[in-house]
ZADO-1210 file (C-alpha; in nm, 4 decimals, padded with zeros to 6 digits):
<atoms>
<atom x="-00.0020" y="-00.0017" z="-00.0017" code="UNK" pos="1"/>
<atom x="00.1216" y="00.3373" z="-00.0916" code="UNK" pos="2"/>
<atom x="00.0994" y="00.6084" z="00.1840" code="UNK" pos="3"/>
<atom x="00.0625" y="00.9738" z="00.0960" code="UNK" pos="4"/>
<atom x="00.0691" y="01.2739" z="00.3289" code="UNK" pos="5"/>
<atom x="-00.0417" y="01.6052" z="00.1865" code="UNK" pos="6"/>
<atom x="00.0449" y="01.9228" z="00.3796" code="UNK" pos="7"/>
<atom x="-00.0101" y="01.7498" z="00.7111" code="UNK" pos="8"/>
<atom x="00.0146" y="01.9758" z="01.0114" code="UNK" pos="9"/>
<atom x="-00.0129" y="01.9055" z="01.3916" code="UNK" pos="10"/>
<atom x="-00.0397" y="02.1857" z="01.6340" code="UNK" pos="11"/>
<atom x="-00.0413" y="02.1624" z="02.0156" code="UNK" pos="12"/>
<atom x="-00.0958" y="02.4627" z="02.2443" code="UNK" pos="13"/>
<atom x="00.1826" y="02.6968" z="02.1817" code="UNK" pos="14"/>
<atom x="00.3826" y="02.4795" z="01.9382" code="UNK" pos="15"/>
<atom x="00.3561" y="02.3393" z="01.5823" code="UNK" pos="16"/>
<atom x="00.5000" y="01.9920" z="01.6011" code="UNK" pos="17"/>
<atom x="00.4605" y="01.9004" z="01.2409" code="UNK" pos="18"/>
<atom x="00.4406" y="02.1696" z="00.9694" code="UNK" pos="19"/>
<atom x="00.2916" y="02.1262" z="00.6184" code="UNK" pos="20"/>
<atom x="00.4440" y="01.7774" z="00.5959" code="UNK" pos="21"/>
<atom x="00.4145" y="01.6246" z="00.2406" code="UNK" pos="22"/>
<atom x="00.5706" y="01.2912" z="00.1352" code="UNK" pos="23"/>
<atom x="00.4763" y="00.9729" z="-00.0694" code="UNK" pos="24"/>
<atom x="00.5868" y="00.6480" z="00.0875" code="UNK" pos="25"/>
<atom x="00.6000" y="00.3714" z="-00.1892" code="UNK" pos="26"/>
<atom x="00.4241" y="00.0369" z="-00.1682" code="UNK" pos="27"/>
<atom x="00.6215" y="-00.2510" z="-00.0129" code="UNK" pos="28"/>
<atom x="00.9181" y="-00.0534" z="00.1258" code="UNK" pos="29"/>
<atom x="01.0577" y="-00.0063" z="00.4684" code="UNK" pos="30"/>
<atom x="01.0657" y="00.3642" z="00.5334" code="UNK" pos="31"/>
<atom x="01.2360" y="00.5161" z="00.8336" code="UNK" pos="32"/>
<atom x="01.1356" y="00.8464" z="00.9787" code="UNK" pos="33"/>
<atom x="01.4723" y="00.9596" z="01.1173" code="UNK" pos="34"/>
<atom x="01.5470" y="01.2629" z="01.3277" code="UNK" pos="35"/>
<atom x="01.6474" y="01.3971" z="01.6801" code="UNK" pos="36"/>
<atom x="01.4191" y="01.3509" z="01.9769" code="UNK" pos="37"/>
<atom x="01.1302" y="01.5940" z="01.9676" code="UNK" pos="38"/>
<atom x="01.1426" y="01.6442" z="01.5832" code="UNK" pos="39"/>
<atom x="00.7918" y="01.5160" z="01.5299" code="UNK" pos="40"/>
<atom x="00.8592" y="01.1536" z="01.4119" code="UNK" pos="41"/>
<atom x="00.6247" y="00.9832" z="01.6629" code="UNK" pos="42"/>
<atom x="00.3533" y="01.2523" z="01.6111" code="UNK" pos="43"/>
<atom x="00.3581" y="01.1722" z="01.2394" code="UNK" pos="44"/>
<atom x="00.3311" y="00.7983" z="01.3134" code="UNK" pos="45"/>
<atom x="00.0418" y="00.8698" z="01.5517" code="UNK" pos="46"/>
<atom x="-00.1394" y="01.0664" z="01.2849" code="UNK" pos="47"/>
<atom x="-00.0870" y="00.7726" z="01.0348" code="UNK" pos="48"/>
<atom x="-00.2390" y="00.5415" z="01.2898" code="UNK" pos="49"/>
<atom x="-00.5300" y="00.7690" z="01.3713" code="UNK" pos="50"/>
<atom x="-00.4402" y="00.7909" z="01.7425" code="UNK" pos="51"/>
<atom x="-00.3795" y="01.1663" z="01.6887" code="UNK" pos="52"/>
<atom x="-00.6070" y="01.3822" z="01.4731" code="UNK" pos="53"/>
<atom x="-00.4452" y="01.6092" z="01.2189" code="UNK" pos="54"/>
<atom x="-00.4644" y="01.9843" z="01.2473" code="UNK" pos="55"/>
<atom x="-00.4559" y="02.0298" z="00.8734" code="UNK" pos="56"/>
<atom x="-00.3867" y="01.8375" z="00.5524" code="UNK" pos="57"/>
<atom x="-00.4743" y="01.4936" z="00.4348" code="UNK" pos="58"/>
<atom x="-00.3572" y="01.1274" z="00.4713" code="UNK" pos="59"/>
<atom x="-00.4128" y="00.8825" z="00.1899" code="UNK" pos="60"/>
<atom x="-00.3777" y="00.5008" z="00.1894" code="UNK" pos="61"/>
<atom x="-00.3518" y="00.4288" z="-00.1845" code="UNK" pos="62"/>
<atom x="-00.6445" y="00.6507" z="-00.3074" code="UNK" pos="63"/>
<atom x="-00.8432" y="00.6303" z="00.0189" code="UNK" pos="64"/>
<atom x="-00.8526" y="00.9454" z="00.2221" code="UNK" pos="65"/>
<atom x="-00.8212" y="00.8055" z="00.5803" code="UNK" pos="66"/>
<atom x="-00.7654" y="01.1417" z="00.7543" code="UNK" pos="67"/>
<atom x="-01.0862" y="01.1235" z="00.9643" code="UNK" pos="68"/>
<atom x="-01.1024" y="00.7447" z="01.0074" code="UNK" pos="69"/>
<atom x="-01.0491" y="00.5874" z="01.3541" code="UNK" pos="70"/>
<atom x="-00.7554" y="00.3582" z="01.4011" code="UNK" pos="71"/>
<atom x="-00.9605" y="00.0425" z="01.3897" code="UNK" pos="72"/>
<atom x="-01.0893" y="00.1271" z="01.0406" code="UNK" pos="73"/>
<atom x="-00.7542" y="00.2004" z="00.8869" code="UNK" pos="74"/>
<atom x="-00.6180" y="-00.1489" z="00.8528" code="UNK" pos="75"/>
<atom x="-00.2884" y="-00.0728" z="01.0330" code="UNK" pos="76"/>
<atom x="-00.0624" y="-00.2708" z="01.2649" code="UNK" pos="77"/>
<atom x="00.1148" y="-00.0758" z="01.5386" code="UNK" pos="78"/>
<atom x="00.4097" y="-00.1814" z="01.7513" code="UNK" pos="79"/>
<atom x="00.5079" y="00.0489" z="02.0415" code="UNK" pos="80"/>
<atom x="00.8437" y="00.1072" z="02.2087" code="UNK" pos="81"/>
<atom x="00.7274" y="-00.0902" z="02.5237" code="UNK" pos="82"/>
<atom x="00.5410" y="-00.3690" z="02.3125" code="UNK" pos="83"/>
<atom x="00.2270" y="-00.3325" z="02.5225" code="UNK" pos="84"/>
<atom x="00.1751" y="-00.7123" z="02.5615" code="UNK" pos="85"/>
<atom x="-00.1087" y="-00.8311" z="02.7854" code="UNK" pos="86"/>
<atom x="00.0727" y="-00.9786" z="03.0976" code="UNK" pos="87"/>
<atom x="-00.2077" y="-01.2126" z="03.1908" code="UNK" pos="88"/>
<atom x="-00.2234" y="-01.3733" z="02.8458" code="UNK" pos="89"/>
<atom x="00.0094" y="-01.6357" z="02.6795" code="UNK" pos="90"/>
<atom x="00.2009" y="-01.5590" z="02.3666" code="UNK" pos="91"/>
<atom x="-00.0709" y="-01.7440" z="02.1604" code="UNK" pos="92"/>
<atom x="-00.3480" y="-01.5442" z="02.3332" code="UNK" pos="93"/>
<atom x="-00.1713" y="-01.2283" z="02.2730" code="UNK" pos="94"/>
<atom x="-00.1232" y="-01.2901" z="01.9036" code="UNK" pos="95"/>
<atom x="-00.4767" y="-01.4132" z="01.8695" code="UNK" pos="96"/>
<atom x="-00.6328" y="-01.1126" z="02.0559" code="UNK" pos="97"/>
<atom x="-00.6744" y="-00.8863" z="01.7444" code="UNK" pos="98"/>
<atom x="-00.8564" y="-01.1607" z="01.5662" code="UNK" pos="99"/>
<atom x="-01.0784" y="-01.2333" z="01.8716" code="UNK" pos="100"/>
<atom x="-01.1829" y="-00.8605" z="01.8722" code="UNK" pos="101"/>
<atom x="-01.2842" y="-00.9164" z="01.5086" code="UNK" pos="102"/>
<atom x="-01.4774" y="-01.2278" z="01.6034" code="UNK" pos="103"/>
<atom x="-01.2708" y="-01.4561" z="01.3880" code="UNK" pos="104"/>
<atom x="-01.3622" y="-01.8252" z="01.4674" code="UNK" pos="105"/>
<atom x="-01.1338" y="-01.9856" z="01.7194" code="UNK" pos="106"/>
<atom x="-00.9823" y="-02.2523" z="01.4909" code="UNK" pos="107"/>
<atom x="-00.9014" y="-01.9902" z="01.2271" code="UNK" pos="108"/>
<atom x="-00.7416" y="-01.7406" z="01.4611" code="UNK" pos="109"/>
<atom x="-00.5287" y="-02.0162" z="01.6387" code="UNK" pos="110"/>
<atom x="-00.4132" y="-02.1402" z="01.2923" code="UNK" pos="111"/>
<atom x="-00.3236" y="-01.7850" z="01.1797" code="UNK" pos="112"/>
<atom x="-00.1605" y="-01.6984" z="01.5033" code="UNK" pos="113"/>
<atom x="00.0560" y="-02.0115" z="01.4900" code="UNK" pos="114"/>
<atom x="00.1582" y="-01.9391" z="01.1426" code="UNK" pos="115"/>
<atom x="00.2544" y="-01.5884" z="01.2325" code="UNK" pos="116"/>
<atom x="00.4423" y="-01.7055" z="01.5428" code="UNK" pos="117"/>
<atom x="00.6506" y="-01.9315" z="01.3244" code="UNK" pos="118"/>
<atom x="00.7293" y="-01.6419" z="01.0866" code="UNK" pos="119"/>
<atom x="00.8848" y="-01.4471" z="01.3796" code="UNK" pos="120"/>
<atom x="01.0401" y="-01.7484" z="01.5452" code="UNK" pos="121"/>
<atom x="00.8312" y="-01.7604" z="01.8636" code="UNK" pos="122"/>
<atom x="00.6359" y="-02.0741" z="01.7779" code="UNK" pos="123"/>
<atom x="00.8091" y="-02.2647" z="02.0563" code="UNK" pos="124"/>
<atom x="00.6953" y="-02.0153" z="02.3145" code="UNK" pos="125"/>
<atom x="00.3217" y="-02.0095" z="02.2583" code="UNK" pos="126"/>
<atom x="00.2335" y="-02.1213" z="02.6108" code="UNK" pos="127"/>
<atom x="00.4511" y="-01.8757" z="02.7937" code="UNK" pos="128"/>
<atom x="00.3504" y="-01.5379" z="02.9483" code="UNK" pos="129"/>
<atom x="00.5290" y="-01.2138" z="02.8578" code="UNK" pos="130"/>
<atom x="00.7188" y="-01.2105" z="03.1866" code="UNK" pos="131"/>
<atom x="00.8889" y="-01.5381" z="03.0883" code="UNK" pos="132"/>
<atom x="01.0247" y="-01.3844" z="02.7631" code="UNK" pos="133"/>
<atom x="01.3333" y="-01.1938" z="02.6852" code="UNK" pos="134"/>
<atom x="01.3090" y="-00.8388" z="02.5340" code="UNK" pos="135"/>
<atom x="01.3726" y="-00.9642" z="02.1908" code="UNK" pos="136"/>
<atom x="01.1113" y="-01.2382" z="02.2268" code="UNK" pos="137"/>
<atom x="00.8574" y="-00.9904" z="02.3473" code="UNK" pos="138"/>
<atom x="00.9298" y="-00.7664" z="02.0526" code="UNK" pos="139"/>
<atom x="00.8782" y="-01.0569" z="01.8080" code="UNK" pos="140"/>
<atom x="00.5378" y="-01.1383" z="01.9707" code="UNK" pos="141"/>
<atom x="00.4335" y="-00.7747" z="01.9360" code="UNK" pos="142"/>
<atom x="00.5215" y="-00.7744" z="01.5665" code="UNK" pos="143"/>
<atom x="00.3269" y="-01.1086" z="01.5184" code="UNK" pos="144"/>
<atom x="00.0211" y="-00.9579" z="01.7005" code="UNK" pos="145"/>
<atom x="00.0401" y="-00.6559" z="01.4717" code="UNK" pos="146"/>
<atom x="00.0772" y="-00.8710" z="01.1509" code="UNK" pos="147"/>
<atom x="-00.1762" y="-01.1375" z="01.2275" code="UNK" pos="148"/>
<atom x="-00.4693" y="-00.9178" z="01.1302" code="UNK" pos="149"/>
<atom x="-00.3186" y="-00.8720" z="00.7917" code="UNK" pos="150"/>
<atom x="-00.2783" y="-00.4933" z="00.8086" code="UNK" pos="151"/>
<atom x="-00.2317" y="-00.2745" z="00.5004" code="UNK" pos="152"/>
<atom x="00.0456" y="-00.0816" z="00.6839" code="UNK" pos="153"/>
<atom x="00.2762" y="-00.1661" z="00.9713" code="UNK" pos="154"/>
<atom x="00.3880" y="00.1167" z="01.2056" code="UNK" pos="155"/>
<atom x="00.6886" y="00.0701" z="01.4368" code="UNK" pos="156"/>
<atom x="00.7630" y="00.3267" z="01.6977" code="UNK" pos="157"/>
<atom x="01.1327" y="00.2820" z="01.8097" code="UNK" pos="158"/>
<atom x="01.0727" y="-00.0863" z="01.8811" code="UNK" pos="159"/>
<atom x="01.4416" y="-00.1688" z="01.9439" code="UNK" pos="160"/>
<atom x="01.5216" y="00.1141" z="02.1941" code="UNK" pos="161"/>
<atom x="01.4737" y="-00.1095" z="02.5012" code="UNK" pos="162"/>
<atom x="01.7051" y="-00.3837" z="02.3894" code="UNK" pos="163"/>
<atom x="02.0753" y="-00.4138" z="02.4545" code="UNK" pos="164"/>
<atom x="02.3175" y="-00.3135" z="02.1688" code="UNK" pos="165"/>
<atom x="02.3993" y="-00.6728" z="02.0481" code="UNK" pos="166"/>
<atom x="02.0335" y="-00.7786" z="02.0412" code="UNK" pos="167"/>
<atom x="01.9250" y="-00.4558" z="01.8798" code="UNK" pos="168"/>
<atom x="02.1725" y="-00.5205" z="01.5953" code="UNK" pos="169"/>
<atom x="02.0413" y="-00.8639" z="01.5255" code="UNK" pos="170"/>
<atom x="01.6782" y="-00.7637" z="01.5508" code="UNK" pos="171"/>
<atom x="01.7294" y="-00.4931" z="01.2815" code="UNK" pos="172"/>
<atom x="01.7980" y="-00.7635" z="01.0252" code="UNK" pos="173"/>
<atom x="01.5147" y="-00.9844" z="01.1575" code="UNK" pos="174"/>
<atom x="01.2593" y="-00.7033" z="01.1201" code="UNK" pos="175"/>
<atom x="01.3889" y="-00.6373" z="00.7625" code="UNK" pos="176"/>
<atom x="01.3651" y="-01.0004" z="00.6753" code="UNK" pos="177"/>
<atom x="01.0025" y="-01.0213" z="00.8059" code="UNK" pos="178"/>
<atom x="00.9121" y="-00.7121" z="00.6047" code="UNK" pos="179"/>
<atom x="01.0635" y="-00.8674" z="00.2886" code="UNK" pos="180"/>
<atom x="00.8787" y="-01.2070" z="00.3452" code="UNK" pos="181"/>
<atom x="00.5481" y="-01.0409" z="00.4229" code="UNK" pos="182"/>
<atom x="00.5759" y="-00.7725" z="00.1464" code="UNK" pos="183"/>
<atom x="00.4133" y="-00.5102" z="00.3623" code="UNK" pos="184"/>
<atom x="00.4755" y="-00.1362" z="00.3713" code="UNK" pos="185"/>
<atom x="00.6502" y="-00.0448" z="00.6970" code="UNK" pos="186"/>
<atom x="00.6996" y="00.3020" z="00.8517" code="UNK" pos="187"/>
<atom x="00.9632" y="00.2837" z="01.1178" code="UNK" pos="188"/>
<atom x="01.0450" y="00.5654" z="01.3628" code="UNK" pos="189"/>
<atom x="01.3952" y="00.5979" z="01.5013" code="UNK" pos="190"/>
<atom x="01.6512" y="00.8466" z="01.6188" code="UNK" pos="191"/>
<atom x="01.9289" y="00.5961" z="01.5552" code="UNK" pos="192"/>
<atom x="02.0983" y="00.6770" z="01.2263" code="UNK" pos="193"/>
<atom x="02.2827" y="00.3394" z="01.2100" code="UNK" pos="194"/>
<atom x="01.9475" y="00.1560" z="01.2523" code="UNK" pos="195"/>
<atom x="01.7922" y="00.3681" z="00.9744" code="UNK" pos="196"/>
<atom x="02.0907" y="00.3089" z="00.7428" code="UNK" pos="197"/>
<atom x="02.0911" y="-00.0688" z="00.7995" code="UNK" pos="198"/>
<atom x="01.7114" y="-00.1243" z="00.7578" code="UNK" pos="199"/>
<atom x="01.5652" y="00.1216" z="00.5218" code="UNK" pos="200"/>
<atom x="01.4726" y="00.1233" z="00.1622" code="UNK" pos="201"/>
<atom x="01.4150" y="00.4951" z="00.2030" code="UNK" pos="202"/>
<atom x="01.4851" y="00.7459" z="00.4805" code="UNK" pos="203"/>
<atom x="01.2850" y="01.0578" z="00.5589" code="UNK" pos="204"/>
<atom x="01.5023" y="01.2931" z="00.7619" code="UNK" pos="205"/>
<atom x="01.3008" y="01.5269" z="00.9843" code="UNK" pos="206"/>
<atom x="01.3960" y="01.8230" z="01.1942" code="UNK" pos="207"/>
<atom x="01.1533" y="02.0488" z="01.3900" code="UNK" pos="208"/>
<atom x="00.8578" y="01.8924" z="01.2182" code="UNK" pos="209"/>
<atom x="00.9887" y="01.9692" z="00.8636" code="UNK" pos="210"/>
<atom x="01.1295" y="01.7260" z="00.6029" code="UNK" pos="211"/>
<atom x="01.4924" y="01.7896" z="00.5410" code="UNK" pos="212"/>
<atom x="01.5509" y="01.5176" z="00.2815" code="UNK" pos="213"/>
<atom x="01.4040" y="01.1977" z="00.1350" code="UNK" pos="214"/>
<atom x="01.6229" y="00.9372" z="-00.0268" code="UNK" pos="215"/>
<atom x="01.8007" y="00.5952" z="-00.0145" code="UNK" pos="216"/>
<atom x="02.0411" y="00.5440" z="00.2810" code="UNK" pos="217"/>
<atom x="02.3370" y="00.5767" z="00.0328" code="UNK" pos="218"/>
<atom x="02.1974" y="00.9130" z="-00.1014" code="UNK" pos="219"/>
<atom x="02.1323" y="01.0498" z="00.2457" code="UNK" pos="220"/>
<atom x="02.4864" y="00.9640" z="00.3565" code="UNK" pos="221"/>
<atom x="02.6830" y="01.0624" z="00.0444" code="UNK" pos="222"/>
<atom x="02.4708" y="01.3525" z="-00.0782" code="UNK" pos="223"/>
<atom x="02.3151" y="01.5180" z="00.2310" code="UNK" pos="224"/>
<atom x="02.1105" y="01.8184" z="00.1245" code="UNK" pos="225"/>
<atom x="02.2359" y="02.0388" z="00.4061" code="UNK" pos="226"/>
<atom x="02.4817" y="02.0519" z="00.6998" code="UNK" pos="227"/>
<atom x="02.2148" y="01.9293" z="00.9495" code="UNK" pos="228"/>
<atom x="02.1694" y="01.6027" z="00.7564" code="UNK" pos="229"/>
<atom x="02.5446" y="01.5641" z="00.7041" code="UNK" pos="230"/>
<atom x="02.6030" y="01.6030" z="01.0742" code="UNK" pos="231"/>
<atom x="02.3119" y="01.3880" z="01.1914" code="UNK" pos="232"/>
<atom x="02.3821" y="01.0994" z="00.9630" code="UNK" pos="233"/>
<atom x="02.7325" y="00.9694" z="01.0152" code="UNK" pos="234"/>
<atom x="03.0555" y="01.1326" z="01.1443" code="UNK" pos="235"/>
<atom x="03.1656" y="01.4582" z="00.9943" code="UNK" pos="236"/>
<atom x="03.3692" y="01.7708" z="01.0737" code="UNK" pos="237"/>
<atom x="03.3080" y="02.1134" z="00.9436" code="UNK" pos="238"/>
<atom x="03.5572" y="02.3881" z="00.8528" code="UNK" pos="239"/>
<atom x="03.4826" y="02.7327" z="00.7131" code="UNK" pos="240"/>
<atom x="03.6464" y="02.8965" z="00.4057" code="UNK" pos="241"/>
<atom x="03.5945" y="03.1149" z="00.0988" code="UNK" pos="242"/>
<atom x="03.5440" y="02.9450" z="-00.2444" code="UNK" pos="243"/>
<atom x="03.6852" y="03.1008" z="-00.5551" code="UNK" pos="244"/>
<atom x="03.7981" y="02.9692" z="-00.8977" code="UNK" pos="245"/>
<atom x="03.9704" y="02.6362" z="-00.8331" code="UNK" pos="246"/>
<atom x="04.0232" y="02.6574" z="-00.4558" code="UNK" pos="247"/>
<atom x="03.8645" y="02.6902" z="-00.1171" code="UNK" pos="248"/>
<atom x="04.0797" y="02.9101" z="00.1160" code="UNK" pos="249"/>
<atom x="04.0186" y="02.7922" z="00.4765" code="UNK" pos="250"/>
<atom x="03.9554" y="03.0618" z="00.7260" code="UNK" pos="251"/>
<atom x="04.2354" y="03.1643" z="00.9733" code="UNK" pos="252"/>
<atom x="04.4811" y="02.8881" z="00.8858" code="UNK" pos="253"/>
<atom x="04.6397" y="02.9897" z="00.5515" code="UNK" pos="254"/>
<atom x="04.5521" y="02.6564" z="00.3836" code="UNK" pos="255"/>
<atom x="04.3616" y="02.5684" z="00.0647" code="UNK" pos="256"/>
<atom x="04.1652" y="02.2745" z="-00.0818" code="UNK" pos="257"/>
<atom x="04.1318" y="02.2252" z="-00.4587" code="UNK" pos="258"/>
<atom x="03.7792" y="02.2880" z="-00.5704" code="UNK" pos="259"/>
<atom x="03.5917" y="02.2388" z="-00.8942" code="UNK" pos="260"/>
<atom x="03.2477" y="02.3302" z="-00.7833" code="UNK" pos="261"/>
<atom x="03.0350" y="02.6254" z="-00.8673" code="UNK" pos="262"/>
<atom x="02.9815" y="02.7941" z="-00.5308" code="UNK" pos="263"/>
<atom x="03.1692" y="03.1194" z="-00.4644" code="UNK" pos="264"/>
<atom x="03.2184" y="03.3239" z="-00.1463" code="UNK" pos="265"/>
<atom x="03.1737" y="03.1997" z="00.2143" code="UNK" pos="266"/>
<atom x="03.1222" y="02.8174" z="00.2379" code="UNK" pos="267"/>
<atom x="03.1074" y="02.5459" z="00.4964" code="UNK" pos="268"/>
<atom x="03.3225" y="02.2376" z="00.4138" code="UNK" pos="269"/>
<atom x="03.2217" y="01.9042" z="00.5561" code="UNK" pos="270"/>
<atom x="03.4780" y="01.6193" z="00.5626" code="UNK" pos="271"/>
<atom x="03.3942" y="01.2703" z="00.6769" code="UNK" pos="272"/>
<atom x="03.6847" y="01.1144" z="00.8709" code="UNK" pos="273"/>
<atom x="03.7044" y="00.8006" z="00.6500" code="UNK" pos="274"/>
<atom x="03.7744" y="01.0372" z="00.3464" code="UNK" pos="275"/>
<atom x="04.0959" y="01.1652" z="00.4991" code="UNK" pos="276"/>
<atom x="04.4469" y="00.9915" z="00.4833" code="UNK" pos="277"/>
<atom x="04.7892" y="01.0778" z="00.6131" code="UNK" pos="278"/>
<atom x="05.0162" y="01.1968" z="00.3239" code="UNK" pos="279"/>
<atom x="05.3889" y="01.1915" z="00.2734" code="UNK" pos="280"/>
<atom x="05.5764" y="01.5090" z="00.3719" code="UNK" pos="281"/>
<atom x="05.5421" y="01.7788" z="00.1151" code="UNK" pos="282"/>
<atom x="05.2589" y="01.5941" z="-00.0723" code="UNK" pos="283"/>
<atom x="04.9459" y="01.6607" z="00.1396" code="UNK" pos="284"/>
<atom x="04.6657" y="01.8964" z="00.0648" code="UNK" pos="285"/>
<atom x="04.6587" y="02.0156" z="00.4297" code="UNK" pos="286"/>
<atom x="04.8887" y="02.0210" z="00.7222" code="UNK" pos="287"/>
<atom x="04.8313" y="02.0258" z="01.0984" code="UNK" pos="288"/>
<atom x="04.9270" y="01.9107" z="01.4367" code="UNK" pos="289"/>
<atom x="04.7897" y="01.5952" z="01.6031" code="UNK" pos="290"/>
<atom x="04.5699" y="01.7000" z="01.8901" code="UNK" pos="291"/>
<atom x="04.4586" y="01.3590" z="02.0024" code="UNK" pos="292"/>
<atom x="04.5333" y="00.9998" z="01.8985" code="UNK" pos="293"/>
<atom x="04.3371" y="00.6874" z="02.0130" code="UNK" pos="294"/>
<atom x="04.4244" y="00.3405" z="01.9159" code="UNK" pos="295"/>
<atom x="04.1001" y="00.1296" z="01.8918" code="UNK" pos="296"/>
<atom x="04.2386" y="-00.1940" z="01.7658" code="UNK" pos="297"/>
<atom x="04.0898" y="-00.2009" z="01.4041" code="UNK" pos="298"/>
<atom x="04.1325" y="00.1816" z="01.3540" code="UNK" pos="299"/>
<atom x="04.3120" y="00.4828" z="01.4958" code="UNK" pos="300"/>
<atom x="04.0807" y="00.7780" z="01.5803" code="UNK" pos="301"/>
<atom x="04.2712" y="01.1104" z="01.5650" code="UNK" pos="302"/>
<atom x="04.2010" y="01.4811" z="01.5644" code="UNK" pos="303"/>
<atom x="04.4336" y="01.7194" z="01.3719" code="UNK" pos="304"/>
<atom x="04.4438" y="02.0946" z="01.4477" code="UNK" pos="305"/>
<atom x="04.4709" y="02.2854" z="01.1190" code="UNK" pos="306"/>
<atom x="04.5154" y="02.6196" z="01.3048" code="UNK" pos="307"/>
<atom x="04.2757" y="02.9075" z="01.3652" code="UNK" pos="308"/>
<atom x="04.0452" y="02.6887" z="01.5622" code="UNK" pos="309"/>
<atom x="03.9749" y="02.4551" z="01.2741" code="UNK" pos="310"/>
<atom x="04.0330" y="02.0841" z="01.3107" code="UNK" pos="311"/>
<atom x="03.9537" y="01.7583" z="01.1403" code="UNK" pos="312"/>
<atom x="03.8870" y="01.4015" z="01.2549" code="UNK" pos="313"/>
<atom x="04.0643" y="01.1087" z="01.0887" code="UNK" pos="314"/>
<atom x="03.9714" y="00.7438" z="01.1271" code="UNK" pos="315"/>
<atom x="04.2791" y="00.5697" z="00.9826" code="UNK" pos="316"/>
<atom x="04.4352" y="00.2238" z="00.9329" code="UNK" pos="317"/>
<atom x="04.6587" y="00.1679" z="01.2444" code="UNK" pos="318"/>
<atom x="04.9434" y="00.0512" z="01.0081" code="UNK" pos="319"/>
<atom x="04.9296" y="00.3834" z="00.8287" code="UNK" pos="320"/>
<atom x="04.9205" y="00.5881" z="01.1413" code="UNK" pos="321"/>
<atom x="05.1665" y="00.3741" z="01.3475" code="UNK" pos="322"/>
<atom x="05.4153" y="00.6603" z="01.3790" code="UNK" pos="323"/>
<atom x="05.1490" y="00.9288" z="01.4589" code="UNK" pos="324"/>
<atom x="05.1473" y="01.0651" z="01.8131" code="UNK" pos="325"/>
<atom x="05.0111" y="01.3714" z="01.9943" code="UNK" pos="326"/>
<atom x="05.1951" y="01.6985" z="01.9021" code="UNK" pos="327"/>
<atom x="05.3385" y="01.5659" z="01.5701" code="UNK" pos="328"/>
<atom x="05.3184" y="01.7672" z="01.2540" code="UNK" pos="329"/>
<atom x="05.1381" y="01.5695" z="00.9878" code="UNK" pos="330"/>
<atom x="05.0027" y="01.6281" z="00.6281" code="UNK" pos="331"/>
<atom x="04.6687" y="01.5153" z="00.5015" code="UNK" pos="332"/>
<atom x="04.4998" y="01.4123" z="00.1739" code="UNK" pos="333"/>
<atom x="04.1363" y="01.4685" z="00.1449" code="UNK" pos="334"/>
<atom x="03.9614" y="01.2196" z="-00.0902" code="UNK" pos="335"/>
<atom x="03.6200" y="01.4037" z="-00.1040" code="UNK" pos="336"/>
<atom x="03.4353" y="01.6648" z="00.0898" code="UNK" pos="337"/>
<atom x="03.0967" y="01.8392" z="00.0913" code="UNK" pos="338"/>
<atom x="03.0513" y="02.2139" z="00.0350" code="UNK" pos="339"/>
<atom x="02.7481" y="02.4274" z="00.1395" code="UNK" pos="340"/>
<atom x="02.6974" y="02.8123" z="00.1051" code="UNK" pos="341"/>
<atom x="02.7347" y="03.0209" z="00.4164" code="UNK" pos="342"/>
<atom x="02.5779" y="03.3541" z="00.4796" code="UNK" pos="343"/>
<atom x="02.8170" y="03.6219" z="00.5850" code="UNK" pos="344"/>
<atom x="02.8475" y="03.6253" z="00.9696" code="UNK" pos="345"/>
<atom x="02.6304" y="03.3067" z="01.0000" code="UNK" pos="346"/>
<atom x="02.7320" y="03.0637" z="01.2842" code="UNK" pos="347"/>
<atom x="02.6864" y="02.7328" z="01.1084" code="UNK" pos="348"/>
<atom x="02.6808" y="02.5487" z="01.4388" code="UNK" pos="349"/>
<atom x="02.3300" y="02.6784" z="01.4959" code="UNK" pos="350"/>
<atom x="02.2235" y="02.4958" z="01.1747" code="UNK" pos="351"/>
<atom x="02.3212" y="02.1628" z="01.3392" code="UNK" pos="352"/>
<atom x="02.0872" y="02.1935" z="01.6391" code="UNK" pos="353"/>
</atoms>
């Protein structure tokens, strides 16, 4: 099912949580709503589900305008952060419950629930109560309960946030695999950019209730539309400079980067640490002094002071940086970087918040 939001707005007393939000979410994809806490992600999800009424705009499921429909008439499945399982019911009874509400005959609902439990790998736990399950098992039961009524749309509100890091990582791939097998459209809310990158077919980046960019994980990471997205998705450092024909002169440090782009004047340069390497003496694009150096086993994580308060982070192969230490003069090659216009006198750090 395709989902379409047209100029959807949600206002609470004294604040606009979501502002003229328009996006089309394609059929059969897993779409992540990604952004910092308080940006409006869960509000959008709750409007999609019908839990929250919209203040303006329209929501379409395919060609059906569902803006004013109650949740039970929208054909959605919803999984909350805390799973919301009924503690007095067994796993089987929890999964069956939505079918019981719809008065599906017992034999049919047990058969459908058992089939769904097998899909999410909890078919050996059908007689247990929620308190006897691990966090990951409870999450699988919640997903099975949401899917058993064959929804047109599955909505997941930060379902992995209560799990430990290792289980969270494995469950990302399980959810994606379930989505592929079931072929359902999924809208997934998270503030974890790694989670969004790993799971999504498409990411909608949101800040302060406004869409910043929509695209594939690769596009969002490699071609972020503005400094906020570049900073929020992945590691990056920014330096300031002035772009002219062929070069960007960095502010306050008498250094330049070669530049073939079209921007001129004040710019913000974003460099991801994996795109920097140490260079041989006299052959680097930039030079600086090692400010900090941390050996992490598989990589070295370093910061280099370029002068004038500008610095860059480097994540390098330990073999290549084996002679690097704090206070050492080094030269750097920059494989690629992002360039954004900057208004005169603008503090770009305010853009990032």
